[in-house]
N, C-alpha and C positions, 0 to 999 in steps of 0.2 A: 317284610314290608312289600306291599303290592304297589302297583303303578299309581294308585291314588294317594299313597302315603300311609295307608292303614297298616298298623303293626299289631301282632298278636303274640302273646307269650304262651308257649305250649310246653307241656311236660311229656317226655317220651319214655318208652320202655320197649324191650324186645319181648315178643310173645310168640313162641312157636315158630321162630324163623322170620317173623314179620316185625317191622318197626311200627309202633303205634304212638301217635302224638295226640294229646287231648288238651282241651281247655274249656272254660265255661264263659258265658257272656250273659248280660241282662237284656231282656226284651222289654218292650213297652209294657207298662203295668207291673213291672218288678218281677216278671217271670224269668226263671233261669233256663238258658238253652245250653246243652252240652254239645260239643263239637269233637269229632275225632277224624284223624287222617291216618290212613294205613298204607304202608309201602310193603308190597308182597312180591317176592321173587317168583316168577312163573315161566318155565320153559325158556330161559335165557333173556327174559324181559322183566321189567318191573311194573307192577300195576299200582297206581296211586288212587285211593278211593277216599273221598271226603263225604262225611255224613254228619247229621245233627239229630238230636233227640230233645223233645220238649217234655218228656216224662221220666227224667232222671235215669235214662239209659235202658228203660224197659223195651222200647222200640226205637228203631233208627230209620231215617229217611236219607237216601243218597242225594248228595248235592252235585257230585261230579265223579267221573272215573277217567283216568288218563293212563295210557300205555306208553312206556318208554322202551325203545328198541335201540340196540347198539348200531351206530352208523357203520355201514360197510366201509372197509379201508380202501 
Protein backbone atom coordinates (compact mmCIF):
# COMPACT_ATOMS: atom_id res chain seq x y z
CA UNK A 1 0.00 0.00 0.00
CA UNK A 2 1.34 3.41 -0.85
CA UNK A 3 0.66 6.77 0.79
CA UNK A 4 -2.49 7.30 -1.30
CA UNK A 5 -4.00 3.98 -0.19
CA UNK A 6 -3.34 2.19 -3.51
CA UNK A 7 -2.69 -1.52 -3.11
CA UNK A 8 -1.28 -4.00 -5.60
CA UNK A 9 -1.02 -7.78 -5.48
CA UNK A 10 2.24 -9.06 -6.92
CA UNK A 11 3.56 -12.56 -7.59
CA UNK A 12 7.22 -13.13 -6.76
CA UNK A 13 10.03 -15.51 -7.62
CA UNK A 14 13.78 -15.83 -7.23
CA UNK A 15 15.64 -15.59 -10.52
CA UNK A 16 19.45 -15.92 -10.52
CA UNK A 17 19.90 -14.38 -7.08
CA UNK A 18 17.41 -11.58 -7.73
CA UNK A 19 13.86 -11.32 -6.40
CA UNK A 20 11.35 -10.43 -9.11
CA UNK A 21 7.76 -9.35 -8.40
CA UNK A 22 5.20 -9.06 -11.20
CA UNK A 23 1.61 -7.97 -11.75
CA UNK A 24 -0.69 -6.80 -14.53
CA UNK A 25 -3.14 -3.91 -14.69
CA UNK A 26 -5.68 -2.59 -17.16
CA UNK A 27 -5.10 0.71 -18.92
CA UNK A 28 -7.69 2.93 -20.55
CA UNK A 29 -9.19 1.23 -23.58
CA UNK A 30 -8.82 -2.23 -22.02
CA UNK A 31 -5.11 -2.57 -22.79
CA UNK A 32 -3.01 -4.70 -20.42
CA UNK A 33 0.10 -3.26 -18.77
CA UNK A 34 2.68 -5.58 -17.19
CA UNK A 35 4.67 -4.37 -14.19
CA UNK A 36 7.76 -5.84 -12.57
CA UNK A 37 9.90 -4.86 -9.63
CA UNK A 38 13.33 -6.42 -9.24
CA UNK A 39 15.50 -6.47 -6.11
CA UNK A 40 19.15 -7.18 -6.98
CA UNK A 41 22.07 -7.50 -4.55
CA UNK A 42 25.10 -5.57 -5.80
CA UNK A 43 28.36 -4.87 -3.91
CA UNK A 44 26.75 -4.87 -0.46
CA UNK A 45 23.78 -2.80 -1.64
CA UNK A 46 20.35 -3.67 -2.98
CA UNK A 47 19.09 -2.13 -6.23
CA UNK A 48 15.30 -1.92 -6.64
CA UNK A 49 14.09 -1.36 -10.20
CA UNK A 50 10.48 -0.81 -11.27
CA UNK A 51 9.52 -1.28 -14.91
CA UNK A 52 6.44 -1.62 -17.11
CA UNK A 53 5.66 -3.19 -20.48
CA UNK A 54 2.75 -2.48 -22.81
CA UNK A 55 3.68 -5.25 -25.30
CA UNK A 56 3.37 -8.39 -23.14
CA UNK A 57 6.94 -8.19 -21.87
CA UNK A 58 8.77 -7.86 -25.19
CA UNK A 59 10.17 -4.46 -24.19
CA UNK A 60 10.36 -2.77 -20.78
CA UNK A 61 10.52 0.89 -19.72
CA UNK A 62 12.06 1.87 -16.39
CA UNK A 63 9.78 3.71 -13.97
CA UNK A 64 12.25 4.08 -11.11
CA UNK A 65 15.49 2.77 -9.67
CA UNK A 66 16.40 2.98 -5.98
CA UNK A 67 19.62 2.00 -4.19
CA UNK A 68 19.52 0.76 -0.60
CA UNK A 69 22.73 1.05 1.43
CA UNK A 70 23.28 -0.27 4.94
CA UNK A 71 23.40 2.59 7.41
CA UNK A 72 26.77 2.95 9.18
CA UNK A 73 26.73 1.87 12.82
